PAROKE-299222 format. One record per residue (C-alpha): residue number from 1; x, y, z. Coordinates in steps of 0.5 Angstrom, whole numbers. Layout:
NODE    k      X      Y      Z
NODE  NUM      X      Y      Z
...
END
This chain:
NODE    k      X      Y      Z
NODE    1    -33     12     22
NODE    2    -37      5     21
NODE    3    -35     -1     25
NODE    4    -31     -7     21
NODE    5    -35    -11     16
NODE    6    -34    -18     18
NODE    7    -36    -21     11
NODE    8    -32    -20      4
NODE    9    -35    -16     -1
NODE   10    -34    -18     -8
NODE   11    -28    -14    -10
NODE   12    -26    -10     -4
NODE   13    -26    -13      3
NODE   14    -29     -7      7
NODE   15    -25     -9     14
NODE   16    -20     -4     17
NODE   17    -13     -6     18
NODE   18     -7     -5     23
NODE   19     -3      1     24
NODE   20      4     -2     24
NODE   21     11      1     25
NODE   22     11      9     25
NODE   23     17      9     21
NODE   24     15      4     16
NODE   25     14      9     11
NODE   26     20     12     12
NODE   27     26     11      6
NODE   28     32      7      5
NODE   29     33      1     10
NODE   30     31     -6      9
NODE   31     31    -12     13
NODE   32     31    -20     12
NODE   33     27    -25     15
NODE   34     25    -32     13
NODE   35     20    -38     14
NODE   36     21    -45     13
NODE   37     17    -49      8
NODE   38     10    -52     11
NODE   39      6    -58      9
NODE   40      4    -59      2
NODE   41      1    -54     -2
NODE   42     -7    -54     -3
NODE   43     -7    -56    -10
NODE   44     -2    -62     -7
NODE   45      3    -61    -13
NODE   46     10    -59    -12
NODE   47     11    -52    -15
NODE   48     16    -50    -20
NODE   49     21    -46    -15
NODE   50     24    -49     -9
NODE   51     24    -42     -6
NODE   52     20    -35     -7
NODE   53     22    -29     -4
NODE   54     17    -23     -2
NODE   55     18    -16      0
NODE   56     13    -11      3
NODE   57     13     -5      8
NODE   58     12     -7     16
NODE   59      6     -2     16
NODE   60     -1     -1     16
NODE   61     -2     -1      8
NODE   62      2     -8      8
NODE   63     -2    -12     13
NODE   64     -4    -17      8
NODE   65      3    -20      7
NODE   66      4    -19     15
NODE   67     -2    -23     17
NODE   68     -1    -28     11
NODE   69      6    -29     14
NODE   70      5    -29     21
NODE   71     -1    -34     21
NODE   72      2    -38     16
NODE   73     -3    -37     10
NODE   74      2    -36      5
NODE   75      6    -41      7
NODE   76      1    -46      7
NODE   77     -1    -45      0
NODE   78      6    -46     -3
NODE   79      7    -52      1
NODE   80     14    -55      0
NODE   81     16    -48     -4
NODE   82     20    -44      2
NODE   83     17    -37      3
NODE   84     23    -32      5
NODE   85     21    -24      6
NODE   86     25    -18      6
NODE   87     22    -11      9
NODE   88     23     -5      6
NODE   89     22      3      8
NODE   90     22      5      1
NODE   91     18      4     -6
NODE   92     25      5    -10
NODE   93     29      1     -6
NODE   94     24     -5     -7
NODE   95     23     -4    -14
NODE   96     31     -4    -14
NODE   97     31    -11    -11
NODE   98     26    -13    -16
NODE   99     30    -11    -21
NODE  100     36    -14    -18
NODE  101     33    -21    -17
NODE  102     33    -20    -10
NODE  103     26    -21     -9
NODE  104     20    -24    -14
NODE  105     14    -21    -11
NODE  106     12    -15     -8
NODE  107      7    -11     -4
NODE  108      8     -4     -6
NODE  109      4      3     -7
NODE  110      2      5    -14
NODE  111      7     11    -15
NODE  112     13      6    -15
NODE  113     10      1    -19
NODE  114      8      6    -24
NODE  115     15      9    -24
NODE  116     18      2    -24
NODE  117     14      0    -30
NODE  118     15      6    -34
NODE  119     23      6    -33
NODE  120     24     -1    -35
NODE  121     19      0    -42
NODE  122     14     -5    -39
NODE  123     20    -10    -38
NODE  124     21    -11    -31
NODE  125     14    -12    -27
NODE  126      7    -13    -27
NODE  127      1    -11    -22
NODE  128     -2    -18    -21
NODE  129     -7    -16    -15
NODE  130     -9    -11    -10
NODE  131     -8    -11     -3
NODE  132    -11     -4      1
NODE  133    -15      2      0
NODE  134    -15      8      4
NODE  135    -12     10     10
NODE  136     -9     17      8
NODE  137    -11     24     11
NODE  138    -10     31     12
NODE  139     -8     32     19
NODE  140     -7     39     22
NODE  141     -6     43     28
NODE  142    -13     46     30
NODE  143    -10     52     33
NODE  144     -7     54     26
NODE  145    -12     51     21
NODE  146    -19     51     22
NODE  147    -22     50     15
NODE  148    -19     47      8
NODE  149    -19     55      6
NODE  150    -14     56     12
NODE  151     -9     51      9
NODE  152     -7     56      4
NODE  153      0     60      6
NODE  154      1     54     11
NODE  155      7     49     11
NODE  156      4     42     10
NODE  157      9     35     10
NODE  158      8     30      5
NODE  159     13     24      5
NODE  160     17     25     -1
NODE  161     17     29     -7
NODE  162     13     25    -12
NODE  163     11     19     -8
NODE  164      3     17     -8
NODE  165      1     22     -2
NODE  166      5     28     -5
NODE  167      2     27    -12
NODE  168     -5     27     -8
NODE  169     -4     33     -4
NODE  170     -1     37    -10
NODE  171     -7     35    -14
NODE  172    -12     37     -9
NODE  173     -8     44     -8
NODE  174     -9     45    -16
NODE  175    -17     43    -15
NODE  176    -17     49    -10
NODE  177    -14     54    -15
NODE  178     -8     55    -12
NODE  179     -1     54    -15
NODE  180      5     50    -12
NODE  181     12     49    -16
NODE  182     12     41    -16
NODE  183     20     41    -16
NODE  184     21     46    -10
NODE  185     14     45     -6
NODE  186     14     53     -6
NODE  187      8     57     -7
NODE  188      1     58     -5
NODE  189      2     52      0
NODE  190      9     50      2
NODE  191     10     43      1
NODE  192     15     40      6
NODE  193     17     33      4
NODE  194     19     30     10
NODE  195     20     23     12
NODE  196     14     20     16
NODE  197     19     18     21
NODE  198     21     25     23
NODE  199     14     28     21
NODE  200     11     27     28
NODE  201     17     31     31
NODE  202     16     36     26
NODE  203      9     37     28
NODE  204     10     38     35
NODE  205     16     43     34
NODE  206     11     47     30
NODE  207     16     46     24
NODE  208     10     44     20
NODE  209      3     46     21
NODE  210      0     39     18
NODE  211      1     33     14
NODE  212     -2     29      8
NODE  213      0     22     10
NODE  214     -2     15     11
NODE  215     -3     11     17
NODE  216      0     10     22
NODE  217      3     17     22
NODE  218     -4     20     21
NODE  219     -6     17     28
NODE  220      0     19     31
NODE  221     -1     26     29
NODE  222     -8     26     32
NODE  223     -5     23     38
NODE  224     -1     29     39
NODE  225     -6     34     38
NODE  226     -8     34     31
NODE  227    -14     34     28
NODE  228    -17     30     21
NODE  229    -19     36     16
NODE  230    -20     31     10
NODE  231    -20     24      9
NODE  232    -17     22      2
NODE  233    -22     17      1
NODE  234    -28     22      1
NODE  235    -25     25     -6
NODE  236    -25     18     -9
NODE  237    -32     15    -12
NODE  238    -34     10     -7
NODE  239    -29     12     -3
NODE  240    -24      7     -6
NODE  241    -17      8     -8
NODE  242    -11      4     -9
NODE  243     -6      5     -4
NODE  244     -2     -2     -4
NODE  245     -1     -7    -10
NODE  246      2    -14    -11
NODE  247      7    -14    -16
NODE  248     11    -19    -19
NODE  249     18    -19    -23
NODE  250     16    -21    -30
NODE  251     22    -26    -31
NODE  252     19    -30    -25
NODE  253     12    -29    -27
NODE  254     14    -32    -34
NODE  255     18    -38    -31
NODE  256     14    -40    -25
NODE  257      6    -38    -26
NODE  258      4    -44    -21
NODE  259      8    -40    -16
NODE  260      5    -34    -17
NODE  261     -2    -37    -17
NODE  262      0    -40    -10
NODE  263      2    -33     -7
NODE  264     -4    -30    -10
NODE  265     -9    -36     -7
NODE  266     -5    -34      0
NODE  267     -6    -27     -1
NODE  268    -14    -28     -3
NODE  269    -15    -33      3
NODE  270    -11    -28      8
NODE  271    -16    -22      6
NODE  272    -22    -27      7
NODE  273    -19    -29     14
NODE  274    -18    -22     16
NODE  275    -25    -20     14
NODE  276    -28    -26     18
NODE  277    -23    -25     24
NODE  278    -22    -17     25
NODE  279    -20    -18     32
NODE  280    -15    -23     31
NODE  281    -12    -20     25
NODE  282    -11    -14     29
NODE  283     -7    -18     34
NODE  284     -4    -22     29
NODE  285     -1    -16     25
NODE  286      1    -12     32
NODE  287      5    -19     33
NODE  288      8    -18     27
NODE  289     10    -11     28
NODE  290     13    -13     34
NODE  291     17    -18     31
NODE  292     20    -14     26
NODE  293     21     -7     30
NODE  294     21     -9     37
NODE  295     15     -6     39
NODE  296      8     -6     37
NODE  297      3      0     37
NODE  298     -1      3     43
NODE  299     -9      3     42
NODE  300    -10     10     41
NODE  301     -6     10     35
NODE  302     -8      2     33
NODE  303    -15      3     34
NODE  304    -17      9     29
NODE  305    -12      7     24
NODE  306    -15      0     24
NODE  307    -21      3     22
NODE  308    -19      7     16
NODE  309    -16      2     11
NODE  310    -19     -4      7
NODE  311    -16    -10      4
NODE  312    -18    -11     -3
NODE  313    -16    -16     -8
NODE  314    -19    -12    -13
NODE  315    -13     -7    -16
NODE  316    -18     -2    -17
NODE  317    -14      0    -24
NODE  318    -18      6    -26
NODE  319    -16      9    -19
NODE  320     -8      8    -22
NODE  321    -10     11    -28
NODE  322    -12     17    -25
NODE  323     -6     17    -20
NODE  324     -2     17    -26
NODE  325     -6     23    -29
NODE  326     -5     27    -23
NODE  327      2     26    -23
NODE  328      3     28    -30
NODE  329     -2     34    -29
NODE  330      3     36    -23
NODE  331      9     36    -27
NODE  332     12     30    -24
NODE  333     11     25    -29
NODE  334     11     25    -37
NODE  335      5     22    -39
NODE  336      6     14    -39
NODE  337      4      9    -43
NODE  338      1      4    -38
NODE  339     -2     -1    -43
NODE  340      0     -8    -40
NODE  341      2     -6    -33
NODE  342     -3    -11    -31
NODE  343     -4    -19    -31
NODE  344    -10    -21    -28
NODE  345    -11    -27    -31
NODE  346     -7    -31    -25
NODE  347    -12    -27    -20
NODE  348    -18    -28    -24
NODE  349    -17    -36    -24
NODE  350    -16    -36    -16
NODE  351    -22    -32    -15
NODE  352    -26    -36    -20
NODE  353    -24    -42    -16
NODE  354    -26    -39    -10
NODE  355    -33    -37    -13
NODE  356    -32    -30    -13
NODE  357    -33    -25    -18
NODE  358    -27    -23    -23
NODE  359    -24    -16    -23
NODE  360    -22    -12    -29
NODE  361    -16     -8    -31
NODE  362    -19     -2    -34
NODE  363    -16     -3    -41
NODE  364     -9     -3    -38
NODE  365     -8    -11    -38
NODE  366     -4    -16    -42
NODE  367     -7    -17    -49
END
């Protein structure tokens, strides 16, 4: 694995992030935290909302909000507008919170963002930026699986039926010419939908022979004797695929575009800070983890997971469409109309002001 770059690239900051809570990709619970308003915003203008509520997962793929909040970068851009945060363990619960008005802006994976957009007929949310790429691996028991061909007939865990990793694994299985029923997970490979909090124990007990999982679960399995058989990034052009987007409630975007822009400035500046200060960012993210969960990660899990994720302001829109197509092909999603799911105008305004290249919505932006 190449060492972290220390300079942001035009759209994708090629910097590994922290592997955070082992249970962070689990499902169901949420935790609230809050911060107080900081100094005047960078623009010097008072924003239109007194408070903005953000949501994210306490895990590796959401390190931008973790570091951004921990270091005060997000709050600095908001000035006297108070930033409060809620952490989630599942995409569906975060979408529910967004729809209920409990949060205004969220960091979330592509599958729940697509599902939330489709179910609301395009009325509930917009994707306004990218956040992270990569960090998904097929880890196996080397005593049972020595090659990709050996995966056939084995029991492989994914986090949840229809989630981003489940779709990716089913698509890979199809590419091998094997058959699996997408609903039951039964077929030439047994796809065992297992909460990431449980997967390490299932792996140790032999209940599963491997897992297609995000970090930090992948590195946890390796620390238990597993072997990385495949890194999903090798399946994508240039090794890039979206794992985390930034979404916003359409209602909040319409009412408070200045606040949304301020949060995006904070996100962009956080990614740049991570790029310029990778070691400090790793420490910061681990401190955020300890604050949220009561414990941090040991080096044997932290360090390899840090290597596998890259922050990105670019939402990598072409890969979102591809992931939706994979879900349709797998039989888990009816063909969605994603036209309009992106509104990248606020992000592109921020990037232009920073002297950075703008990003593209791959014909899925607002007309």
